[in-house]
Backbone as XML, in Angstrom:
<?xml version="1.0"?>
<chain id="A" units="angstrom">
  <residue number="1" name="UNK">
    <atom name="N" x="69.761" y="115.978" z="95.361"/>
    <atom name="CA" x="69.282" y="115.722" z="94.228"/>
    <atom name="C" x="69.508" y="114.303" z="93.854"/>
  </residue>
  <residue number="2" name="UNK">
    <atom name="N" x="68.730" y="113.936" z="92.914"/>
    <atom name="CA" x="68.808" y="112.351" z="92.466"/>
    <atom name="C" x="69.834" y="112.146" z="91.219"/>
  </residue>
  <residue number="3" name="UNK">
    <atom name="N" x="70.379" y="111.261" z="91.178"/>
    <atom name="CA" x="71.487" y="111.098" z="90.424"/>
    <atom name="C" x="70.580" y="110.386" z="88.982"/>
  </residue>
  <residue number="4" name="UNK">
    <atom name="N" x="70.741" y="110.689" z="87.764"/>
    <atom name="CA" x="69.978" y="110.443" z="86.582"/>
    <atom name="C" x="70.239" y="108.680" z="86.640"/>
  </residue>
  <residue number="5" name="UNK">
    <atom name="N" x="70.727" y="107.622" z="86.732"/>
    <atom name="CA" x="70.339" y="106.697" z="86.740"/>
    <atom name="C" x="69.249" y="105.913" z="87.963"/>
  </residue>
  <residue number="6" name="UNK">
    <atom name="N" x="69.422" y="106.920" z="89.103"/>
    <atom name="CA" x="68.389" y="106.478" z="89.866"/>
    <atom name="C" x="67.029" y="107.199" z="89.391"/>
  </residue>
  <residue number="7" name="UNK">
    <atom name="N" x="66.665" y="107.979" z="88.926"/>
    <atom name="CA" x="65.818" y="108.605" z="88.388"/>
    <atom name="C" x="65.179" y="107.547" z="87.133"/>
  </residue>
  <residue number="8" name="UNK">
    <atom name="N" x="66.175" y="107.569" z="85.914"/>
    <atom name="CA" x="65.503" y="106.490" z="85.249"/>
    <atom name="C" x="65.106" y="105.160" z="85.613"/>
  </residue>
  <residue number="9" name="UNK">
    <atom name="N" x="65.840" y="104.566" z="86.617"/>
    <atom name="CA" x="65.535" y="103.413" z="87.232"/>
    <atom name="C" x="64.564" y="103.480" z="87.952"/>
  </residue>
  <residue number="10" name="UNK">
    <atom name="N" x="63.901" y="104.442" z="88.675"/>
    <atom name="CA" x="62.322" y="104.430" z="89.275"/>
    <atom name="C" x="61.305" y="105.300" z="88.106"/>
  </residue>
  <residue number="11" name="UNK">
    <atom name="N" x="61.718" y="105.599" z="87.197"/>
    <atom name="CA" x="60.583" y="105.944" z="86.178"/>
    <atom name="C" x="60.322" y="104.550" z="85.640"/>
  </residue>
  <residue number="12" name="UNK">
    <atom name="N" x="61.414" y="103.608" z="85.023"/>
    <atom name="CA" x="61.237" y="102.580" z="84.449"/>
    <atom name="C" x="60.433" y="101.300" z="85.513"/>
  </residue>
  <residue number="13" name="UNK">
    <atom name="N" x="60.835" y="101.379" z="86.382"/>
    <atom name="CA" x="59.979" y="100.623" z="87.459"/>
    <atom name="C" x="58.719" y="101.116" z="87.673"/>
  </residue>
  <residue number="14" name="UNK">
    <atom name="N" x="58.295" y="102.374" z="88.050"/>
    <atom name="CA" x="56.910" y="102.710" z="88.023"/>
    <atom name="C" x="56.392" y="102.740" z="86.639"/>
  </residue>
  <residue number="15" name="UNK">
    <atom name="N" x="56.774" y="102.708" z="85.473"/>
    <atom name="CA" x="56.050" y="102.212" z="84.307"/>
    <atom name="C" x="55.979" y="100.925" z="84.285"/>
  </residue>
  <residue number="16" name="UNK">
    <atom name="N" x="56.901" y="100.242" z="84.880"/>
    <atom name="CA" x="56.348" y="98.502" z="85.219"/>
    <atom name="C" x="55.205" y="98.217" z="85.542"/>
  </residue>
  <residue number="17" name="UNK">
    <atom name="N" x="55.548" y="98.512" z="86.957"/>
    <atom name="CA" x="53.971" y="98.521" z="87.618"/>
    <atom name="C" x="52.790" y="99.130" z="87.171"/>
  </residue>
  <residue number="18" name="UNK">
    <atom name="N" x="53.012" y="100.280" z="86.696"/>
    <atom name="CA" x="51.859" y="100.422" z="86.149"/>
    <atom name="C" x="50.939" y="99.472" z="84.820"/>
  </residue>
  <residue number="19" name="UNK">
    <atom name="N" x="52.012" y="99.428" z="84.361"/>
    <atom name="CA" x="51.474" y="98.441" z="82.798"/>
    <atom name="C" x="51.209" y="96.635" z="83.674"/>
  </residue>
  <residue number="20" name="UNK">
    <atom name="N" x="51.575" y="96.511" z="84.865"/>
    <atom name="CA" x="51.613" y="94.928" z="85.337"/>
    <atom name="C" x="49.765" y="94.447" z="85.305"/>
  </residue>
  <residue number="21" name="UNK">
    <atom name="N" x="49.130" y="95.581" z="86.035"/>
    <atom name="CA" x="47.624" y="95.046" z="85.949"/>
    <atom name="C" x="47.103" y="94.849" z="84.351"/>
  </residue>
  <residue number="22" name="UNK">
    <atom name="N" x="47.270" y="95.892" z="83.530"/>
    <atom name="CA" x="46.812" y="95.689" z="82.292"/>
    <atom name="C" x="47.380" y="94.533" z="81.619"/>
  </residue>
  <residue number="23" name="UNK">
    <atom name="N" x="48.598" y="94.162" z="81.759"/>
    <atom name="CA" x="49.132" y="93.260" z="81.041"/>
    <atom name="C" x="48.521" y="91.877" z="81.550"/>
  </residue>
  <residue number="24" name="UNK">
    <atom name="N" x="48.077" y="91.729" z="82.753"/>
    <atom name="CA" x="47.657" y="90.540" z="83.204"/>
    <atom name="C" x="45.925" y="90.262" z="83.078"/>
  </residue>
  <residue number="25" name="UNK">
    <atom name="N" x="45.549" y="91.648" z="82.690"/>
    <atom name="CA" x="44.362" y="91.488" z="82.478"/>
    <atom name="C" x="44.258" y="90.895" z="81.083"/>
  </residue>
  <residue number="26" name="UNK">
    <atom name="N" x="44.649" y="91.500" z="79.991"/>
    <atom name="CA" x="44.795" y="91.255" z="78.676"/>
    <atom name="C" x="45.814" y="90.071" z="78.293"/>
  </residue>
  <residue number="27" name="UNK">
    <atom name="N" x="45.940" y="89.437" z="79.381"/>
    <atom name="CA" x="47.365" y="88.007" z="78.792"/>
    <atom name="C" x="46.274" y="87.219" z="77.936"/>
  </residue>
  <residue number="28" name="UNK">
    <atom name="N" x="47.085" y="86.732" z="76.677"/>
    <atom name="CA" x="46.686" y="85.918" z="75.912"/>
    <atom name="C" x="46.231" y="84.576" z="76.402"/>
  </residue>
  <residue number="29" name="UNK">
    <atom name="N" x="45.342" y="83.914" z="75.454"/>
    <atom name="CA" x="44.875" y="82.280" z="75.852"/>
    <atom name="C" x="46.291" y="81.615" z="75.649"/>
  </residue>
  <residue number="30" name="UNK">
    <atom name="N" x="46.796" y="81.937" z="74.813"/>
    <atom name="CA" x="47.952" y="81.041" z="74.338"/>
    <atom name="C" x="49.120" y="81.765" z="74.703"/>
  </residue>
  <residue number="31" name="UNK">
    <atom name="N" x="50.027" y="81.238" z="75.101"/>
    <atom name="CA" x="51.811" y="82.057" z="75.423"/>
    <atom name="C" x="51.858" y="82.170" z="74.143"/>
  </residue>
  <residue number="32" name="UNK">
    <atom name="N" x="52.639" y="83.351" z="74.069"/>
    <atom name="CA" x="53.444" y="83.543" z="73.144"/>
    <atom name="C" x="54.836" y="82.744" z="72.668"/>
  </residue>
  <residue number="33" name="UNK">
    <atom name="N" x="54.974" y="82.462" z="71.452"/>
    <atom name="CA" x="56.052" y="81.823" z="71.029"/>
    <atom name="C" x="57.604" y="82.304" z="71.467"/>
  </residue>
  <residue number="34" name="UNK">
    <atom name="N" x="58.549" y="81.190" z="71.570"/>
    <atom name="CA" x="59.857" y="81.836" z="72.135"/>
    <atom name="C" x="60.148" y="82.937" z="71.133"/>
  </residue>
  <residue number="35" name="UNK">
    <atom name="N" x="60.063" y="82.921" z="69.508"/>
    <atom name="CA" x="60.370" y="83.751" z="68.940"/>
    <atom name="C" x="59.897" y="85.359" z="69.220"/>
  </residue>
  <residue number="36" name="UNK">
    <atom name="N" x="58.609" y="85.232" z="69.592"/>
    <atom name="CA" x="58.035" y="86.509" z="70.319"/>
    <atom name="C" x="58.686" y="86.970" z="71.553"/>
  </residue>
  <residue number="37" name="UNK">
    <atom name="N" x="59.342" y="86.181" z="72.435"/>
    <atom name="CA" x="59.710" y="86.363" z="73.406"/>
    <atom name="C" x="61.009" y="87.112" z="73.110"/>
  </residue>
  <residue number="38" name="UNK">
    <atom name="N" x="61.890" y="86.567" z="72.309"/>
    <atom name="CA" x="63.055" y="86.924" z="71.921"/>
    <atom name="C" x="63.311" y="88.255" z="71.308"/>
  </residue>
  <residue number="39" name="UNK">
    <atom name="N" x="62.242" y="88.274" z="70.506"/>
    <atom name="CA" x="61.802" y="89.887" z="69.919"/>
    <atom name="C" x="61.677" y="90.880" z="71.027"/>
  </residue>
  <residue number="40" name="UNK">
    <atom name="N" x="60.693" y="90.414" z="71.810"/>
    <atom name="CA" x="60.406" y="91.194" z="72.997"/>
    <atom name="C" x="61.694" y="91.634" z="73.789"/>
  </residue>
  <residue number="41" name="UNK">
    <atom name="N" x="62.786" y="90.628" z="73.738"/>
    <atom name="CA" x="63.650" y="91.120" z="74.795"/>
    <atom name="C" x="64.827" y="91.912" z="74.203"/>
  </residue>
  <residue number="42" name="UNK">
    <atom name="N" x="64.626" y="91.505" z="72.831"/>
    <atom name="CA" x="65.603" y="92.558" z="71.916"/>
    <atom name="C" x="65.078" y="93.671" z="71.788"/>
  </residue>
  <residue number="43" name="UNK">
    <atom name="N" x="64.330" y="93.958" z="71.580"/>
    <atom name="CA" x="63.444" y="95.536" z="71.684"/>
    <atom name="C" x="63.881" y="95.926" z="73.271"/>
  </residue>
  <residue number="44" name="UNK">
    <atom name="N" x="63.444" y="95.246" z="74.291"/>
    <atom name="CA" x="63.401" y="96.217" z="75.532"/>
    <atom name="C" x="65.108" y="96.214" z="75.843"/>
  </residue>
  <residue number="45" name="UNK">
    <atom name="N" x="66.101" y="95.478" z="75.519"/>
    <atom name="CA" x="67.441" y="95.734" z="75.481"/>
    <atom name="C" x="67.883" y="96.188" z="74.881"/>
  </residue>
  <residue number="46" name="UNK">
    <atom name="N" x="67.708" y="95.980" z="73.475"/>
    <atom name="CA" x="68.450" y="97.047" z="72.588"/>
    <atom name="C" x="68.089" y="98.133" z="72.301"/>
  </residue>
  <residue number="47" name="UNK">
    <atom name="N" x="66.546" y="98.451" z="72.265"/>
    <atom name="CA" x="66.303" y="99.394" z="72.113"/>
    <atom name="C" x="65.937" y="100.147" z="73.134"/>
  </residue>
  <residue number="48" name="UNK">
    <atom name="N" x="65.142" y="99.830" z="74.333"/>
    <atom name="CA" x="64.648" y="100.603" z="75.233"/>
    <atom name="C" x="65.917" y="100.882" z="76.379"/>
  </residue>
  <residue number="49" name="UNK">
    <atom name="N" x="66.423" y="99.960" z="76.738"/>
    <atom name="CA" x="67.712" y="99.933" z="77.634"/>
    <atom name="C" x="69.071" y="100.711" z="77.146"/>
  </residue>
  <residue number="50" name="UNK">
    <atom name="N" x="69.347" y="100.444" z="75.874"/>
    <atom name="CA" x="70.509" y="101.299" z="75.487"/>
    <atom name="C" x="70.062" y="102.549" z="75.156"/>
  </residue>
  <residue number="51" name="UNK">
    <atom name="N" x="69.027" y="102.964" z="74.785"/>
    <atom name="CA" x="68.363" y="104.296" z="74.548"/>
    <atom name="C" x="68.682" y="105.226" z="75.784"/>
  </residue>
  <residue number="52" name="UNK">
    <atom name="N" x="68.234" y="104.538" z="76.787"/>
    <atom name="CA" x="68.046" y="105.014" z="78.264"/>
    <atom name="C" x="69.519" y="105.358" z="78.459"/>
  </residue>
  <residue number="53" name="UNK">
    <atom name="N" x="70.203" y="104.634" z="78.782"/>
    <atom name="CA" x="71.873" y="104.437" z="78.743"/>
    <atom name="C" x="72.463" y="106.008" z="78.020"/>
  </residue>
  <residue number="54" name="UNK">
    <atom name="N" x="72.381" y="105.913" z="76.718"/>
    <atom name="CA" x="72.707" y="106.719" z="75.706"/>
    <atom name="C" x="72.191" y="107.831" z="76.269"/>
  </residue>
  <residue number="55" name="UNK">
    <atom name="N" x="71.202" y="107.876" z="76.650"/>
    <atom name="CA" x="70.179" y="109.349" z="76.887"/>
    <atom name="C" x="70.788" y="110.129" z="78.280"/>
  </residue>
  <residue number="56" name="UNK">
    <atom name="N" x="70.802" y="109.524" z="78.990"/>
    <atom name="CA" x="71.220" y="109.883" z="80.261"/>
    <atom name="C" x="72.613" y="110.017" z="80.464"/>
  </residue>
  <residue number="57" name="UNK">
    <atom name="N" x="73.356" y="109.302" z="79.444"/>
    <atom name="CA" x="74.860" y="109.664" z="79.697"/>
    <atom name="C" x="75.020" y="110.851" z="78.720"/>
  </residue>
  <residue number="58" name="UNK">
    <atom name="N" x="74.324" y="111.477" z="77.825"/>
    <atom name="CA" x="74.420" y="112.589" z="77.174"/>
    <atom name="C" x="73.741" y="113.906" z="77.899"/>
  </residue>
  <residue number="59" name="UNK">
    <atom name="N" x="73.022" y="113.519" z="78.525"/>
    <atom name="CA" x="72.232" y="114.490" z="79.732"/>
    <atom name="C" x="73.926" y="114.814" z="80.561"/>
  </residue>
  <residue number="60" name="UNK">
    <atom name="N" x="74.441" y="113.720" z="80.953"/>
    <atom name="CA" x="75.583" y="114.226" z="82.163"/>
    <atom name="C" x="76.588" y="114.866" z="81.410"/>
  </residue>
  <residue number="61" name="UNK">
    <atom name="N" x="76.595" y="114.562" z="79.676"/>
    <atom name="CA" x="77.838" y="115.268" z="79.030"/>
    <atom name="C" x="77.685" y="116.762" z="78.637"/>
  </residue>
  <residue number="62" name="UNK">
    <atom name="N" x="76.507" y="116.651" z="77.945"/>
    <atom name="CA" x="76.084" y="118.343" z="77.420"/>
    <atom name="C" x="75.206" y="118.709" z="78.098"/>
  </residue>
  <residue number="63" name="UNK">
    <atom name="N" x="74.378" y="118.389" z="79.300"/>
    <atom name="CA" x="73.207" y="119.088" z="79.708"/>
    <atom name="C" x="72.104" y="118.772" z="79.103"/>
  </residue>
  <residue number="64" name="UNK">
    <atom name="N" x="70.680" y="118.612" z="79.787"/>
    <atom name="CA" x="69.592" y="118.657" z="79.674"/>
    <atom name="C" x="68.728" y="119.000" z="78.766"/>
  </residue>
  <residue number="65" name="UNK">
    <atom name="N" x="68.993" y="120.792" z="78.321"/>
    <atom name="CA" x="68.404" y="121.476" z="77.565"/>
    <atom name="C" x="69.185" y="121.253" z="76.262"/>
  </residue>
  <residue number="66" name="UNK">
    <atom name="N" x="70.338" y="120.942" z="76.081"/>
    <atom name="CA" x="70.810" y="120.745" z="74.340"/>
    <atom name="C" x="70.626" y="119.272" z="74.489"/>
  </residue>
  <residue number="67" name="UNK">
    <atom name="N" x="70.671" y="118.007" z="75.039"/>
    <atom name="CA" x="70.030" y="116.798" z="75.029"/>
    <atom name="C" x="68.685" y="116.921" z="74.481"/>
  </residue>
  <residue number="68" name="UNK">
    <atom name="N" x="67.830" y="117.655" z="74.815"/>
    <atom name="CA" x="66.114" y="117.618" z="74.156"/>
    <atom name="C" x="65.982" y="118.029" z="73.034"/>
  </residue>
  <residue number="69" name="UNK">
    <atom name="N" x="67.291" y="118.466" z="72.479"/>
    <atom name="CA" x="67.428" y="118.464" z="71.021"/>
    <atom name="C" x="67.494" y="117.386" z="69.937"/>
  </residue>
  <residue number="70" name="UNK">
    <atom name="N" x="67.469" y="116.243" z="70.985"/>
    <atom name="CA" x="67.501" y="114.789" z="70.319"/>
    <atom name="C" x="66.091" y="114.709" z="69.597"/>
  </residue>
  <residue number="71" name="UNK">
    <atom name="N" x="65.088" y="115.068" z="70.504"/>
    <atom name="CA" x="63.699" y="114.955" z="69.962"/>
    <atom name="C" x="63.102" y="115.607" z="68.934"/>
  </residue>
  <residue number="72" name="UNK">
    <atom name="N" x="63.798" y="116.901" z="68.727"/>
    <atom name="CA" x="63.678" y="117.629" z="67.484"/>
    <atom name="C" x="63.811" y="116.836" z="66.191"/>
  </residue>
  <residue number="73" name="UNK">
    <atom name="N" x="64.652" y="115.847" z="66.342"/>
    <atom name="CA" x="65.208" y="115.476" z="65.060"/>
    <atom name="C" x="64.551" y="113.870" z="64.647"/>
  </residue>
  <residue number="74" name="UNK">
    <atom name="N" x="63.468" y="113.689" z="65.189"/>
    <atom name="CA" x="62.656" y="112.482" z="65.121"/>
    <atom name="C" x="61.844" y="112.536" z="63.822"/>
  </residue>
  <residue number="75" name="UNK">
    <atom name="N" x="61.171" y="113.454" z="63.678"/>
    <atom name="CA" x="60.548" y="113.512" z="62.188"/>
    <atom name="C" x="61.326" y="113.589" z="61.213"/>
  </residue>
  <residue number="76" name="UNK">
    <atom name="N" x="62.764" y="113.931" z="61.289"/>
    <atom name="CA" x="63.433" y="114.178" z="60.234"/>
    <atom name="C" x="64.108" y="112.633" z="60.059"/>
  </residue>
  <residue number="77" name="UNK">
    <atom name="N" x="64.410" y="111.932" z="61.234"/>
    <atom name="CA" x="64.890" y="110.403" z="60.817"/>
    <atom name="C" x="63.582" y="109.511" z="60.439"/>
  </residue>
  <residue number="78" name="UNK">
    <atom name="N" x="62.343" y="109.919" z="61.027"/>
    <atom name="CA" x="61.072" y="109.240" z="60.201"/>
    <atom name="C" x="60.842" y="109.446" z="58.595"/>
  </residue>
  <residue number="79" name="UNK">
    <atom name="N" x="61.337" y="110.464" z="58.237"/>
    <atom name="CA" x="61.437" y="110.961" z="56.852"/>
    <atom name="C" x="62.279" y="110.088" z="56.026"/>
  </residue>
  <residue number="80" name="UNK">
    <atom name="N" x="63.773" y="109.992" z="56.767"/>
    <atom name="CA" x="65.115" y="108.668" z="56.270"/>
    <atom name="C" x="64.485" y="107.696" z="56.265"/>
  </residue>
  <residue number="81" name="UNK">
    <atom name="N" x="63.650" y="107.369" z="57.364"/>
    <atom name="CA" x="63.599" y="105.936" z="57.408"/>
    <atom name="C" x="62.613" y="105.299" z="56.188"/>
  </residue>
  <residue number="82" name="UNK">
    <atom name="N" x="61.662" y="106.097" z="56.372"/>
    <atom name="CA" x="60.437" y="106.295" z="55.069"/>
    <atom name="C" x="61.031" y="105.995" z="53.775"/>
  </residue>
  <residue number="83" name="UNK">
    <atom name="N" x="61.930" y="107.072" z="53.567"/>
    <atom name="CA" x="62.598" y="106.956" z="52.165"/>
    <atom name="C" x="63.604" y="105.521" z="51.953"/>
  </residue>
  <residue number="84" name="UNK">
    <atom name="N" x="64.257" y="105.249" z="52.904"/>
    <atom name="CA" x="65.081" y="104.436" z="52.839"/>
    <atom name="C" x="64.365" y="102.884" z="52.558"/>
  </residue>
  <residue number="85" name="UNK">
    <atom name="N" x="63.467" y="102.653" z="53.950"/>
    <atom name="CA" x="62.712" y="101.373" z="54.068"/>
    <atom name="C" x="61.543" y="101.248" z="53.268"/>
  </residue>
  <residue number="86" name="UNK">
    <atom name="N" x="60.557" y="102.058" z="53.014"/>
    <atom name="CA" x="59.473" y="101.943" z="52.754"/>
    <atom name="C" x="59.438" y="102.657" z="51.140"/>
  </residue>
  <residue number="87" name="UNK">
    <atom name="N" x="60.386" y="103.318" z="50.866"/>
    <atom name="CA" x="60.784" y="103.772" z="49.385"/>
    <atom name="C" x="59.824" y="104.858" z="49.046"/>
  </residue>
  <residue number="88" name="UNK">
    <atom name="N" x="59.364" y="105.833" z="50.282"/>
    <atom name="CA" x="58.488" y="107.065" z="49.852"/>
    <atom name="C" x="59.226" y="107.858" z="49.137"/>
  </residue>
  <residue number="89" name="UNK">
    <atom name="N" x="58.940" y="108.494" z="48.479"/>
    <atom name="CA" x="59.159" y="109.784" z="47.878"/>
    <atom name="C" x="59.072" y="110.891" z="48.310"/>
  </residue>
  <residue number="90" name="UNK">
    <atom name="N" x="60.323" y="111.673" z="48.803"/>
    <atom name="CA" x="60.550" y="112.995" z="49.496"/>
    <atom name="C" x="59.955" y="113.990" z="48.381"/>
  </residue>
  <residue number="91" name="UNK">
    <atom name="N" x="58.866" y="114.895" z="49.302"/>
    <atom name="CA" x="58.378" y="116.031" z="48.554"/>
    <atom name="C" x="59.339" y="117.148" z="48.959"/>
  </residue>
  <residue number="92" name="UNK">
    <atom name="N" x="59.061" y="118.075" z="48.155"/>
    <atom name="CA" x="59.366" y="119.444" z="48.938"/>
    <atom name="C" x="59.160" y="119.878" z="49.671"/>
  </residue>
  <residue number="93" name="UNK">
    <atom name="N" x="57.763" y="119.633" z="50.460"/>
    <atom name="CA" x="57.259" y="120.180" z="51.726"/>
    <atom name="C" x="58.222" y="119.250" z="52.962"/>
  </residue>
  <residue number="94" name="UNK">
    <atom name="N" x="58.598" y="117.777" z="52.558"/>
    <atom name="CA" x="59.502" y="117.272" z="53.432"/>
    <atom name="C" x="60.623" y="117.912" z="53.306"/>
  </residue>
  <residue number="95" name="UNK">
    <atom name="N" x="61.265" y="118.176" z="52.524"/>
    <atom name="CA" x="62.669" y="118.477" z="52.647"/>
    <atom name="C" x="62.722" y="119.808" z="53.037"/>
  </residue>
  <residue number="96" name="UNK">
    <atom name="N" x="61.867" y="120.907" z="53.027"/>
    <atom name="CA" x="61.791" y="122.138" z="53.966"/>
    <atom name="C" x="61.651" y="121.685" z="54.899"/>
  </residue>
  <residue number="97" name="UNK">
    <atom name="N" x="60.561" y="120.898" z="55.683"/>
    <atom name="CA" x="60.388" y="120.885" z="56.788"/>
    <atom name="C" x="61.916" y="120.098" z="57.719"/>
  </residue>
  <residue number="98" name="UNK">
    <atom name="N" x="62.547" y="119.066" z="56.891"/>
    <atom name="CA" x="64.121" y="118.975" z="57.565"/>
    <atom name="C" x="64.865" y="119.881" z="57.740"/>
  </residue>
  <residue number="99" name="UNK">
    <atom name="N" x="64.778" y="120.986" z="56.746"/>
    <atom name="CA" x="65.821" y="121.820" z="56.675"/>
    <atom name="C" x="65.203" y="122.971" z="57.801"/>
  </residue>
  <residue number="100" name="UNK">
    <atom name="N" x="63.918" y="123.041" z="57.908"/>
    <atom name="CA" x="63.627" y="123.774" z="59.271"/>
    <atom name="C" x="64.187" y="123.261" z="60.473"/>
  </residue>
  <residue number="101" name="UNK">
    <atom name="N" x="63.814" y="121.875" z="60.581"/>
    <atom name="CA" x="64.518" y="121.107" z="61.793"/>
    <atom name="C" x="65.752" y="121.038" z="62.165"/>
  </residue>
  <residue number="102" name="UNK">
    <atom name="N" x="66.701" y="121.374" z="60.951"/>
    <atom name="CA" x="68.020" y="121.472" z="61.389"/>
    <atom name="C" x="68.484" y="122.804" z="61.607"/>
  </residue>
  <residue number="103" name="UNK">
    <atom name="N" x="67.711" y="123.653" z="60.917"/>
    <atom name="CA" x="68.084" y="125.225" z="61.090"/>
    <atom name="C" x="67.928" y="125.136" z="62.765"/>
  </residue>
  <residue number="104" name="UNK">
    <atom name="N" x="66.614" y="125.110" z="63.189"/>
    <atom name="CA" x="66.190" y="125.126" z="64.511"/>
    <atom name="C" x="67.148" y="124.576" z="65.458"/>
  </residue>
  <residue number="105" name="UNK">
    <atom name="N" x="67.687" y="123.155" z="65.452"/>
    <atom name="CA" x="68.265" y="122.389" z="66.050"/>
    <atom name="C" x="69.933" y="123.371" z="66.102"/>
  </residue>
  <residue number="106" name="UNK">
    <atom name="N" x="70.379" y="123.477" z="65.305"/>
    <atom name="CA" x="71.283" y="124.104" z="65.019"/>
    <atom name="C" x="71.550" y="125.744" z="66.004"/>
  </residue>
  <residue number="107" name="UNK">
    <atom name="N" x="70.360" y="126.161" z="65.543"/>
    <atom name="CA" x="70.298" y="127.562" z="66.580"/>
    <atom name="C" x="69.822" y="127.223" z="67.928"/>
  </residue>
  <residue number="108" name="UNK">
    <atom name="N" x="69.250" y="126.252" z="68.470"/>
    <atom name="CA" x="69.063" y="125.807" z="69.777"/>
    <atom name="C" x="70.095" y="125.288" z="70.549"/>
  </residue>
  <residue number="109" name="UNK">
    <atom name="N" x="71.042" y="124.634" z="69.743"/>
    <atom name="CA" x="72.295" y="124.180" z="70.327"/>
    <atom name="C" x="73.607" y="124.955" z="70.577"/>
  </residue>
  <residue number="110" name="UNK">
    <atom name="N" x="73.050" y="126.358" z="69.707"/>
    <atom name="CA" x="74.488" y="126.955" z="69.776"/>
    <atom name="C" x="75.232" y="126.829" z="68.763"/>
  </residue>
  <residue number="111" name="UNK">
    <atom name="N" x="75.156" y="126.126" z="67.943"/>
    <atom name="CA" x="76.196" y="125.926" z="67.006"/>
    <atom name="C" x="76.059" y="127.095" z="65.610"/>
  </residue>
  <residue number="112" name="UNK">
    <atom name="N" x="75.404" y="127.716" z="65.298"/>
    <atom name="CA" x="75.439" y="128.875" z="64.800"/>
    <atom name="C" x="76.365" y="130.081" z="65.518"/>
  </residue>
  <residue number="113" name="UNK">
    <atom name="N" x="76.130" y="130.089" z="66.742"/>
    <atom name="CA" x="77.188" y="131.449" z="67.565"/>
    <atom name="C" x="78.185" y="130.654" z="67.679"/>
  </residue>
  <residue number="114" name="UNK">
    <atom name="N" x="78.315" y="129.389" z="67.926"/>
    <atom name="CA" x="79.903" y="129.019" z="67.710"/>
    <atom name="C" x="80.517" y="129.030" z="66.365"/>
  </residue>
  <residue number="115" name="UNK">
    <atom name="N" x="79.712" y="128.795" z="65.339"/>
    <atom name="CA" x="80.870" y="128.653" z="64.008"/>
    <atom name="C" x="80.931" y="130.471" z="63.562"/>
  </residue>
  <residue number="116" name="UNK">
    <atom name="N" x="80.028" y="131.194" z="63.966"/>
    <atom name="CA" x="80.159" y="132.703" z="63.871"/>
    <atom name="C" x="81.485" y="133.195" z="64.686"/>
  </residue>
  <residue number="117" name="UNK">
    <atom name="N" x="81.492" y="132.777" z="65.848"/>
    <atom name="CA" x="82.502" y="133.082" z="66.835"/>
    <atom name="C" x="84.062" y="132.290" z="66.311"/>
  </residue>
  <residue number="118" name="UNK">
    <atom name="N" x="83.532" y="131.369" z="65.527"/>
    <atom name="CA" x="85.250" y="130.876" z="65.080"/>
    <atom name="C" x="85.685" y="131.444" z="63.771"/>
  </residue>
  <residue number="119" name="UNK">
    <atom name="N" x="84.543" y="132.128" z="63.129"/>
    <atom name="CA" x="84.408" y="132.897" z="61.713"/>
    <atom name="C" x="85.449" y="134.102" z="62.033"/>
  </residue>
  <residue number="120" name="UNK">
    <atom name="N" x="84.908" y="134.926" z="63.355"/>
    <atom name="CA" x="85.339" y="135.940" z="63.524"/>
    <atom name="C" x="86.547" y="136.215" z="64.272"/>
  </residue>
  <residue number="121" name="UNK">
    <atom name="N" x="87.308" y="134.808" z="64.881"/>
    <atom name="CA" x="88.363" y="134.665" z="65.421"/>
    <atom name="C" x="89.166" y="134.136" z="64.523"/>
  </residue>
  <residue number="122" name="UNK">
    <atom name="N" x="89.071" y="133.500" z="63.098"/>
    <atom name="CA" x="89.954" y="133.320" z="61.757"/>
    <atom name="C" x="90.178" y="134.923" z="61.234"/>
  </residue>
  <residue number="123" name="UNK">
    <atom name="N" x="88.748" y="135.558" z="61.195"/>
    <atom name="CA" x="89.038" y="137.060" z="60.759"/>
    <atom name="C" x="89.779" y="137.733" z="61.365"/>
  </residue>
  <residue number="124" name="UNK">
    <atom name="N" x="89.921" y="137.855" z="62.617"/>
    <atom name="CA" x="91.015" y="138.740" z="63.740"/>
    <atom name="C" x="92.224" y="138.431" z="63.357"/>
  </residue>
  <residue number="125" name="UNK">
    <atom name="N" x="92.536" y="136.892" z="63.281"/>
    <atom name="CA" x="93.749" y="136.227" z="63.283"/>
    <atom name="C" x="94.351" y="136.604" z="62.236"/>
  </residue>
  <residue number="126" name="UNK">
    <atom name="N" x="93.774" y="136.232" z="60.645"/>
    <atom name="CA" x="94.392" y="136.683" z="59.327"/>
    <atom name="C" x="93.775" y="137.550" z="58.853"/>
  </residue>
  <residue number="127" name="UNK">
    <atom name="N" x="94.195" y="138.865" z="58.774"/>
    <atom name="CA" x="93.419" y="140.125" z="57.846"/>
    <atom name="C" x="93.863" y="139.668" z="56.476"/>
  </residue>
  <residue number="128" name="UNK">
    <atom name="N" x="94.012" y="138.886" z="55.864"/>
    <atom name="CA" x="93.672" y="138.419" z="54.543"/>
    <atom name="C" x="92.518" y="137.721" z="54.479"/>
  </residue>
  <residue number="129" name="UNK">
    <atom name="N" x="92.006" y="137.030" z="54.927"/>
    <atom name="CA" x="90.771" y="136.413" z="55.247"/>
    <atom name="C" x="89.735" y="137.619" z="55.340"/>
  </residue>
  <residue number="130" name="UNK">
    <atom name="N" x="90.101" y="138.830" z="55.965"/>
    <atom name="CA" x="88.770" y="139.557" z="56.326"/>
    <atom name="C" x="88.774" y="140.295" z="54.687"/>
  </residue>
  <residue number="131" name="UNK">
    <atom name="N" x="89.726" y="140.585" z="54.022"/>
    <atom name="CA" x="89.601" y="141.384" z="53.033"/>
    <atom name="C" x="88.870" y="140.106" z="51.658"/>
  </residue>
  <residue number="132" name="UNK">
    <atom name="N" x="89.439" y="138.967" z="51.833"/>
    <atom name="CA" x="88.842" y="138.039" z="51.130"/>
    <atom name="C" x="87.386" y="137.586" z="50.969"/>
  </residue>
  <residue number="133" name="UNK">
    <atom name="N" x="86.778" y="137.782" z="52.416"/>
    <atom name="CA" x="85.434" y="137.751" z="53.106"/>
    <atom name="C" x="84.682" y="138.872" z="52.472"/>
  </residue>
  <residue number="134" name="UNK">
    <atom name="N" x="85.188" y="139.880" z="52.210"/>
    <atom name="CA" x="84.502" y="141.153" z="52.044"/>
    <atom name="C" x="84.100" y="142.161" z="52.971"/>
  </residue>
</chain>
């Protein structure tokens, strides 16, 4: 078995090699400014590298199946950032879609089962709660 860190490093190295030829072919006539290079470095380190480290740490902690649910939340966060930064107005369809995404994520991670299991444990431990719950 290959370690997650080795797999991530290999994937990134292969991607860099695959993109090297098109990058050289389409290199601009004038070199990008220092500001552009700093922005590139910030995105590469702050977004990509940090995201990979967090992603593979998450895989190690909770497993690959539960980690993949992170990608389910991308549309939800896209709607959130659109509302916060672009002042887009959420409509009923967007809110319903976000609710479906959250429900699906809760179901696929086992959160719903865990909450039901805890509720049953509380009801078994406290008969008064069982009567109040009906």
